[in-house]
C-alpha positions as CSV (number, residue, x, y, z in Angstrom):
1,X,114.6,109.2,67.0
2,X,113.9,106.1,65.0
3,X,110.5,104.6,64.4
4,X,109.5,101.2,65.3
5,X,105.9,101.2,63.9
6,X,104.1,102.5,60.8
7,X,100.7,102.2,59.8
8,X,97.2,104.8,60.5
9,X,95.0,105.8,62.9
10,X,91.3,105.0,61.6
11,X,89.0,107.8,62.8
12,X,85.8,107.1,61.6
13,X,86.2,107.3,57.5
14,X,89.3,109.6,57.9
15,X,92.7,107.3,57.9
16,X,95.7,109.1,59.3
17,X,99.4,107.9,58.5
18,X,101.4,108.0,61.4
19,X,104.8,106.8,62.7
20,X,105.5,105.5,66.3
21,X,108.1,106.2,68.7
22,X,109.1,105.5,71.7
23,X,108.1,108.2,74.2
24,X,110.7,107.0,77.2
25,X,113.7,105.4,77.6
26,X,115.5,103.7,80.8
27,X,118.4,105.5,82.1
28,X,119.6,102.7,84.7
29,X,123.6,101.9,84.3
30,X,123.6,98.2,82.9
31,X,126.2,95.9,83.4
32,X,127.6,92.6,81.9
33,X,128.5,89.4,83.7
34,X,132.3,89.0,83.3
35,X,135.1,86.7,84.9
36,X,136.5,88.3,88.0
37,X,139.9,87.4,87.4
38,X,140.6,88.7,83.5
39,X,137.3,90.5,83.0
40,X,136.1,88.4,80.2
41,X,132.6,88.1,79.2
42,X,130.4,85.2,80.5
43,X,128.3,84.0,77.3
44,X,125.7,81.5,77.5
45,X,125.0,78.7,74.7
46,X,121.7,77.7,73.7
47,X,121.6,74.2,74.4
48,X,118.4,71.3,74.5
49,X,117.7,69.9,77.8
50,X,117.0,66.7,76.2
51,X,119.9,66.0,73.6
52,X,122.6,68.4,74.9
53,X,123.4,69.7,71.4
54,X,123.6,73.4,71.0
55,X,120.4,74.7,68.8
56,X,120.6,77.9,66.5
57,X,117.6,80.5,66.2
58,X,116.0,78.9,63.3
59,X,115.5,75.7,65.1
60,X,113.6,77.6,68.0
61,X,110.0,77.5,68.5
62,X,107.5,78.5,71.3
63,X,106.2,75.9,73.9
64,X,103.4,75.9,76.0
65,X,103.9,74.2,79.4
66,X,100.9,72.3,80.5
67,X,102.3,71.0,83.6
68,X,103.7,67.5,84.6
69,X,106.5,67.8,82.1
70,X,103.8,68.4,78.6
71,X,105.2,70.6,76.1
72,X,102.7,72.1,73.5
73,X,105.0,73.1,70.5
74,X,103.5,76.2,68.4
75,X,104.7,77.3,64.9
76,X,104.2,80.2,62.8
77,X,101.5,78.8,60.9
78,X,99.5,78.3,64.4
79,X,100.1,82.0,64.8
80,X,99.3,83.3,61.5
81,X,95.6,81.9,61.6
82,X,94.6,83.9,64.6
83,X,91.8,87.0,64.4
84,X,94.6,89.4,65.2
85,X,93.7,92.8,64.2
86,X,95.5,94.3,61.3
87,X,99.2,95.1,62.1
88,X,99.2,98.5,60.3
89,X,95.9,100.0,62.2
90,X,95.1,102.0,65.3
91,X,91.3,101.5,65.2
92,X,89.5,104.2,67.4
93,X,86.7,102.3,69.5
94,X,85.4,105.0,71.4
95,X,86.2,108.9,73.0
96,X,85.8,108.6,76.9
97,X,86.6,111.5,79.4
98,X,90.2,111.5,80.4
99,X,89.4,111.4,84.1
100,X,87.7,108.2,84.0
101,X,91.1,106.1,82.8
102,X,92.7,105.0,85.8
103,X,96.5,105.5,85.3
104,X,97.0,101.8,86.8
105,X,95.7,100.5,83.5
106,X,98.7,102.6,81.5
107,X,101.6,100.2,80.0
108,X,104.0,102.2,77.8
109,X,104.2,105.3,76.1
110,X,104.8,106.4,72.4
111,X,104.5,109.3,70.1
112,X,102.8,109.5,67.2
113,X,104.1,111.5,63.8
114,X,102.1,112.3,61.0
115,X,103.2,111.7,57.5
116,X,103.7,115.0,55.6
117,X,100.6,114.2,53.6
118,X,98.4,113.6,56.7
119,X,99.5,116.7,58.7
120,X,95.8,118.0,58.5
121,X,93.6,115.5,59.9
122,X,96.2,114.9,62.4
123,X,96.0,118.4,63.6
124,X,91.9,118.3,63.3
125,X,92.0,114.9,65.7
126,X,94.3,116.5,68.1
127,X,92.7,119.8,68.8
128,X,89.4,118.1,68.6
129,X,90.4,115.6,71.7
130,X,92.1,118.8,73.4
131,X,88.7,120.9,73.0
132,X,86.4,118.1,74.5
133,X,88.8,117.0,77.2
134,X,88.5,113.3,76.5
135,X,90.8,110.3,75.3
136,X,90.3,108.0,72.5
137,X,90.3,104.4,73.5
138,X,91.8,102.1,70.3
139,X,93.1,98.7,69.5
140,X,96.3,98.3,68.1
141,X,98.8,95.2,67.3
142,X,102.4,95.5,68.3
143,X,105.0,92.9,68.4
144,X,102.4,90.4,67.1
145,X,99.8,91.0,70.2
146,X,96.7,92.8,69.9
147,X,96.7,95.7,73.0
148,X,94.0,98.0,74.1
149,X,95.5,101.8,74.3
150,X,94.4,105.5,74.5
151,X,95.3,108.4,72.4
152,X,95.7,111.6,74.4
153,X,97.7,115.0,73.6
154,X,100.7,116.2,75.4
155,X,102.8,119.1,74.3
156,X,101.1,119.3,71.2
157,X,101.9,115.5,70.2
158,X,99.5,112.6,70.1
159,X,100.6,109.8,72.5
160,X,99.5,106.3,72.5
161,X,99.5,104.7,75.7
162,X,99.3,100.7,75.4
163,X,97.1,99.8,78.3
164,X,96.6,96.4,80.4
165,X,93.5,94.2,80.2
166,X,91.3,94.4,83.1
167,X,92.3,91.0,83.9
168,X,95.5,91.5,84.2
169,X,95.0,94.2,87.1
170,X,95.2,92.5,90.3
171,X,92.5,93.2,93.2
172,X,94.0,94.1,96.5
173,X,93.3,91.5,99.0
174,X,94.5,92.9,102.5
175,X,93.5,91.8,106.2
176,X,92.9,95.5,107.2
177,X,90.4,96.2,104.9
178,X,88.1,94.4,106.9
179,X,89.0,95.7,110.2
180,X,87.2,98.5,111.5
181,X,89.7,101.3,111.5
182,X,88.8,105.0,111.8
183,X,91.0,108.3,111.8
184,X,89.8,110.7,114.7
185,X,89.0,114.1,113.6
186,X,92.0,115.8,115.2
187,X,94.0,113.3,113.3
188,X,92.5,114.2,109.7
189,X,93.1,117.7,110.7
190,X,96.7,117.1,111.4
191,X,97.3,115.0,108.3
192,X,95.5,117.8,106.2
193,X,97.6,120.3,107.7
194,X,101.0,118.2,106.5
195,X,99.6,117.9,103.5
196,X,99.0,121.9,102.7
197,X,102.3,122.5,104.4
198,X,103.8,120.1,101.5
199,X,101.6,121.1,98.5
200,X,103.2,122.2,95.6
201,X,103.1,121.9,91.9
202,X,104.8,118.7,90.3
203,X,107.4,119.9,88.3
204,X,109.6,116.5,87.5
205,X,112.9,118.5,86.7
206,X,113.4,119.2,90.4
207,X,113.7,115.1,90.9
208,X,116.7,113.4,90.4
209,X,118.0,109.5,90.8
210,X,120.9,110.4,93.4
211,X,121.8,106.5,93.2
212,X,122.3,106.4,89.3
213,X,124.4,109.6,89.7
214,X,126.4,108.2,92.7
215,X,127.2,105.0,91.0
216,X,128.1,107.0,88.0
217,X,130.8,108.9,90.0
218,X,132.1,105.3,90.9
219,X,132.4,104.3,87.6
220,X,134.2,107.6,86.4
221,X,136.6,107.1,89.5
222,X,137.5,103.4,88.4
223,X,137.8,104.6,84.9
224,X,140.3,107.6,85.4
225,X,142.5,105.6,88.5
226,X,141.1,107.8,91.0
227,X,140.4,106.8,94.3
228,X,137.0,105.9,94.9
229,X,135.1,108.0,97.2
230,X,132.3,106.6,98.9
231,X,129.1,108.7,98.8
232,X,127.8,110.3,101.9
233,X,125.1,108.0,103.9
234,X,121.5,109.2,103.7
235,X,120.0,110.3,106.6
236,X,118.2,107.2,108.4
237,X,114.5,107.0,108.3
238,X,112.9,107.8,111.9
239,X,111.4,104.3,113.3
240,X,107.6,103.8,113.6
241,X,106.0,106.3,115.6
242,X,103.7,105.0,118.5
243,X,101.9,108.3,118.9
244,X,100.3,109.1,115.1
245,X,99.4,112.5,116.5
246,X,103.0,113.6,117.9
247,X,104.6,112.0,114.3
248,X,102.2,114.4,112.5
249,X,102.9,117.4,114.5
250,X,106.5,117.0,113.9
251,X,106.1,116.5,110.5
252,X,104.1,119.5,110.0
253,X,106.3,121.7,111.7
254,X,109.5,120.3,110.2
255,X,107.6,120.9,106.5
256,X,106.7,124.3,107.7
257,X,110.3,125.2,109.0
258,X,111.9,124.3,106.0
259,X,109.8,126.4,103.8
260,X,110.2,129.3,106.3
261,X,106.4,129.5,106.4
262,X,104.5,130.9,109.8
263,X,100.8,131.8,110.4
264,X,100.4,135.4,109.9
265,X,97.3,135.5,112.4
266,X,99.0,133.4,114.9
267,X,97.3,130.1,113.7
268,X,99.7,127.1,113.3
269,X,98.5,123.8,112.0
270,X,98.8,122.3,115.6
271,X,96.5,124.7,117.0
272,X,94.3,124.0,114.5
273,X,94.2,120.6,115.1
274,X,93.8,121.0,118.7
275,X,90.5,123.4,117.9
276,X,89.3,120.4,116.0
277,X,90.3,118.2,118.8
278,X,88.5,120.0,121.4
279,X,85.4,120.4,119.0
280,X,85.3,116.7,118.7
281,X,85.6,115.9,122.7
282,X,82.3,116.0,124.7
283,X,81.5,118.6,126.4
284,X,82.5,118.4,130.3
285,X,80.3,119.8,132.9
286,X,81.0,123.3,133.9
287,X,82.9,123.3,137.4
288,X,81.3,125.2,140.6
289,X,82.1,129.1,140.7
290,X,84.4,129.7,143.4
291,X,83.9,132.4,145.9
292,X,84.7,135.6,144.9
293,X,88.0,137.0,146.6
294,X,88.2,140.4,148.6
295,X,90.2,142.9,147.0
296,X,93.6,143.5,148.5
297,X,92.2,147.3,149.8
298,X,89.0,146.2,151.6
299,X,91.9,143.5,153.5
300,X,93.8,146.4,154.3
301,X,91.0,148.6,155.9
302,X,90.4,145.9,158.8
303,X,93.9,146.0,159.7
304,X,93.6,150.3,160.2
305,X,90.6,150.2,162.1
306,X,92.0,147.4,164.6
307,X,95.2,149.7,165.4
308,X,92.8,152.6,165.8
309,X,91.0,150.9,168.3
310,X,94.0,149.4,170.1
311,X,95.3,153.1,170.5
312,X,91.9,154.1,171.6
313,X,91.8,151.6,174.4
314,X,94.8,153.5,176.6
315,X,93.4,156.6,176.4
316,X,90.0,155.6,178.0
317,X,91.6,154.1,180.6
318,X,93.8,157.2,181.5
319,X,90.3,159.5,181.6
320,X,89.1,156.7,184.3
321,X,92.1,157.0,186.3
322,X,91.8,160.9,186.4
323,X,88.2,160.4,187.5
324,X,89.1,158.3,190.5
325,X,91.8,160.7,191.4
């Protein structure tokens, strides 16, 4: 890595000499604009819109558009008089809890390497930040611009994160925020089950840029003169579900099936959500108890009695006939 900035961290009366390195790099595949027929590079000339002449870098200044075609031209002397923080200092303003800094303010990340003579105070500040679980809010001038930033620790190295100013972060203004929309308890329970079924630890190495890898294969095939194989189409995303609960149920089952998980006690996220739905629903009046039915054995007894009575009747008639005779 090549240092892009050299300066010092001002920590009270302590000064720590450091070098600044870019902590990230873009891996996007870049293309040049070329002539389709012969592959020649397309070049653009810097020409003046008034006189039409080509302009060199030495004759280019910064201009601010006032609107209506009026331009204010600023020179290097105008920028030299601005109250800019020292371009070689990182001034610590205060130390704040790390969880209080909203990640939306973060812009770019840089590594800080101490000079050999400043290794001891560097380690002192690094360990103090880790022990107190705080980040240092600092001001630094990079590329002729004063920026707000934080100092935090990552993998034993202090990281400078440049930040956006508060007026650079937009406020959301959407219509649905004013609508009275509430999720039902059963839906919340199902959504929570889906989150739990897909929960895990963040491991960045398991993710990859599939589009960039496929594009690189196309480029390699072109370079080698091989036939370009079209990548397989990704599975189309499901259409918007009308029934939110049905979509959540299907998502939970799909996530649990993918992980090979199942409830040991027979309880599933769906049954848990149904229980929550029953608990949230108003209790209905209990239906009247139906009359108890006679046991089958008791039903058979009258049948036998009827058979016996039928058998006794002929016998009585025979006795009467004998008496008459």
